[in-house]
C-alpha positions in Angstrom: 0.0 0.0 0.0 1.1 3.5 -0.7 -0.4 6.9 0.1 -0.8 9.2 -2.8 -0.5 13.0 -2.5 -3.9 14.6 -1.9 -5.5 17.9 -0.8 -7.7 19.2 2.0 -10.7 16.9 2.7 -9.2 14.1 0.5 -7.1 11.0 1.0 -5.8 8.8 -1.8 -4.2 5.4 -1.8 -2.9 2.7 -4.2 -2.8 -0.9 -2.9 -2.2 -4.5 -4.0 -3.6 -7.4 -2.0 -3.8 -11.1 -2.3 -6.3 -13.1 -0.3 -7.9 -11.3 2.7 -7.5 -7.5 2.6 -9.7 -5.8 5.2 -12.1 -6.8 7.9 -15.6 -5.2 7.9 -15.2 -1.5 8.6 -16.7 1.8 7.5 -15.6 5.4 6.7 -17.4 8.7 7.3 -16.3 9.7 3.8 -17.2 8.7 0.3 -14.8 6.0 -1.0 -14.5 6.1 -4.8 -12.1 3.6 -6.4 -10.8 2.2 -9.6 -9.8 -1.4 -9.9 -6.6 -1.5 -12.0 -6.0 -5.3 -12.2 -7.4 -8.6 -10.9 -10.8 -9.0 -9.2 -11.6 -6.8 -6.2 -14.3 -8.5 -4.0 -16.1 -7.0 -1.0 -19.4 -7.4 0.9 -21.6 -4.3 0.9 -25.2 -3.8 2.0 -25.9 -7.6 2.4 -24.4 -8.8 -0.9 -21.0 -9.8 -2.3 -19.7 -7.5 -5.0 -16.9 -8.0 -7.6 -15.0 -5.2 -9.4 -13.0 -6.0 -12.5 -10.2 -4.0 -14.0 -11.5 -0.8 -15.4 -14.6 -0.7 -13.2 -15.3 2.0 -10.6 -16.4 1.5 -7.0 -18.6 4.0 -5.1 -19.2 3.4 -1.3 -21.5 5.7 0.6 -20.3 7.2 3.9 -21.0 5.0 7.0 -21.7 1.8 5.0 -19.9 -1.3 6.3 -17.7 -3.2 3.8 -14.7 -5.5 3.8 -12.1 -6.5 1.1 -10.6 -9.5 -0.5 -9.1 -10.8 -3.7 -11.3 -12.8 -6.1 -8.4 -14.5 -7.7 -5.1 -16.0 -6.4 -2.9 -13.5 -8.2 -4.5 -10.6 -6.2 -5.8 -7.2 -7.2 -4.5 -3.6 -7.5 -6.7 -0.6 -7.0 -6.6 3.1 -6.3 -9.1 4.8 -4.0 -10.0 8.4 -3.1 -11.8 9.3 0.1 -13.8 12.5 -0.1 -15.3 14.3 2.8 -19.1 14.6 2.2 -19.1 18.3 2.7 -17.0 18.6 -0.5 -19.6 16.7 -2.4 -22.4 18.8 -0.9 -20.5 22.0 -1.7 -19.7 20.9 -5.3 -23.4 20.3 -5.9 -24.1 23.9 -4.9 -26.7 23.4 -2.3 -29.3 22.4 -5.0 -30.0 18.9 -3.6 -31.8 17.9 -0.5 -29.5 15.1 0.5 -26.2 13.5 -0.4 -26.2 11.3 -3.5 -26.5 7.5 -2.8 -25.3 5.4 -5.7 -27.4 2.2 -5.5 -24.9 0.1 -7.5 -21.5 0.2 -5.8 -19.6 -1.4 -8.8 -20.2 0.3 -12.1 -18.7 0.6 -15.6 -20.7 3.8 -16.2 -18.4 6.0 -18.3 -19.3 9.1 -16.2 -18.2 7.5 -13.0 -15.2 5.7 -14.5 -13.9 8.9 -16.1 -14.5 10.9 -12.9 -12.7 8.3 -10.8 -9.8 8.1 -13.2 -9.4 11.8 -13.2 -9.3 12.0 -9.4 -6.8 9.2 -9.2 -4.5 10.0 -12.2 -1.9 12.2 -10.5 -0.3 9.3 -8.5 3.2 10.8 -7.9 2.4 14.5 -7.2 -0.1 16.6 -5.3 -2.9 18.0 -7.5 -3.1 21.7 -8.0 -6.0 23.4 -6.1 -8.0 24.0 -9.3 -7.3 20.5 -10.4 -8.6 19.2 -7.1 -11.8 21.2 -7.4 -12.3 19.9 -10.9 -11.9 16.3 -9.7 -14.4 16.7 -6.8 -16.9 18.4 -9.1 -16.7 15.6 -11.6 -17.1 13.0 -8.9 -20.1 14.9 -7.3 -21.9 15.3 -10.7 -21.3 11.6 -11.7 -22.7 10.4 -8.3 -25.7 12.7 -8.5 -26.5 11.5 -12.0 -26.2 7.8 -11.1 -28.1 8.3 -7.8 -31.0 10.3 -9.4 -30.7 12.8 -6.6 -33.9 14.9 -6.3 -33.3 18.6 -6.8 -34.3 21.2 -4.3 -32.4 23.2 -1.7 -31.7 21.6 1.7 -32.6 24.9 3.3 -30.2 27.7 4.4 -31.1 27.3 8.1 -30.5 23.5 8.1 -27.2 23.8 6.1 -26.0 26.5 8.5 -26.9 24.5 11.6 -24.9 21.5 10.2 -21.9 23.7 9.5 -22.0 25.1 13.0 -22.2 21.6 14.6 -19.4 20.3 12.4 -17.1 23.2 13.3 -17.9 22.6 17.0 -17.1 18.9 16.8 -13.9 19.6 14.9 -12.7 22.1 17.5 -13.5 19.9 20.6 -13.1 16.3 19.4 -10.6 15.6 22.2 -13.3 15.8 24.9 -16.8 14.7 25.5 -19.3 17.0 23.6 -22.8 17.1 25.1 -25.9 17.1 23.0 -27.0 20.3 24.8 -23.9 22.1 23.5 -24.9 21.3 19.9 -28.5 22.4 20.6 -27.4 25.7 22.0 -25.0 26.4 19.2 -27.3 25.4 16.3 -30.8 26.4 17.7 -32.1 22.9 16.7 -33.0 20.0 19.0 -30.8 17.0 18.9 -33.1 14.9 16.8 -33.7 17.5 14.1 -29.9 18.2 14.0 -29.1 14.5 13.7 -31.4 14.1 10.7 -30.0 17.1 8.9 -26.4 16.1 9.8 -26.8 12.7 8.2 -28.6 14.0 5.2 -25.8 16.5 4.5 -22.7 14.7 5.8 -23.6 11.1 5.6 -23.1 10.2 9.2 -24.2 11.0 12.8 -22.7 13.7 14.9 -21.2 11.1 17.3 -19.7 9.1 14.4 -18.3 12.2 12.9 -16.7 13.1 16.3 -15.2 9.6 16.6 -13.6 9.9 13.1 -12.0 13.2 13.9 -10.5 11.6 17.0 -9.2 8.8 14.8 -7.6 11.4 12.5 -5.6 12.6 15.5 -4.7 9.1 16.5 -3.3 8.3 13.0 -1.2 11.5 13.2 0.0 10.5 16.6 1.0 7.0 15.6 2.9 8.3 12.6 4.7 10.7 15.0 5.8 7.7 17.1 3.5 7.9 20.0 2.6 4.8 22.0 -0.9 3.4 21.5 -2.0 4.2 25.1 -0.6 7.8 24.8 -2.4 8.3 21.5 -5.7 7.1 23.0 -5.5 9.3 26.0 -4.5 12.4 24.0 -7.2 12.0 21.4 -10.3 11.6 23.6 -10.8 7.9 24.0 -11.5 6.2 27.3 -8.5 3.9 27.0 -6.4 2.0 24.5 -9.0 -0.8 24.1 -11.7 1.7 23.3 -9.5 3.4 20.7 -8.5 0.0 19.1 -12.1 -1.1 18.7 -13.1 2.2 17.1 -10.0 2.1 14.9 -10.6 -1.4 13.6 -14.3 -0.5 12.9 -13.2 2.5 10.9 -10.2 1.0 8.9 -10.5 -2.8 9.1 -7.1 -3.2 10.7 -5.7 -2.6 14.2 -3.7 0.6 15.0 -0.5 -1.4 15.1 -1.1 -3.1 11.8 -2.0 0.3 10.2 1.2 1.9 11.5 3.3 -1.0 10.2 1.9 -0.7 6.7 2.4 3.0 6.6 6.0 2.7 7.8 6.7 0.0 5.2 5.1 2.1 2.4 
């Protein structure tokens, strides 16, 4: 596995696996991939899926999936992880919810071309305008495949979600009470949760957990011990962090660090 240069709100990887690749896990981002060789197999929404070379993969935020090779010689793929807010912003606020692509493996030219464009610059960081172009193409392809109904999400709801997200970003290292979000946004917790999921693809608590895990990954790459990373990033203890990490990435923190160091 190697990490490809990316921009704000984006992560990109290229990987080769034989046999088992990842345990069941989920991201709070869109995961859009392109299978380069072999057969990439995974379970998603109650069914087994197979992606062949040249096909694109589109996974919605917060959907559980795993990974494995469909043939003995393995598979190679590239994947870009896109924060839902970028997709929402790229669609210009003219949709009521995030696009959900019902078929996670597709050969649709719009999606394949968009994925290939977002993953083409493997050895350099994309320029800012190039990144914007890539995100726009992904958003429009997903919206087309999803048949997203048009219609504004509402200025008040969008602003409330932005306020809640900013608060969670700023305070992910501590417990955030529901009452804090209610006071900041002017919405009750149930209204906010519905709008949050519609616009960012996950719940406020799941979003908070993923921001803590972002900090954990940075701490691990800096050489921190697992227990120290857990304590510094808002988890109850190392076991709590490890469970959440594996649920998010399909591998343990130690395995993840070993792969990154070897890349």
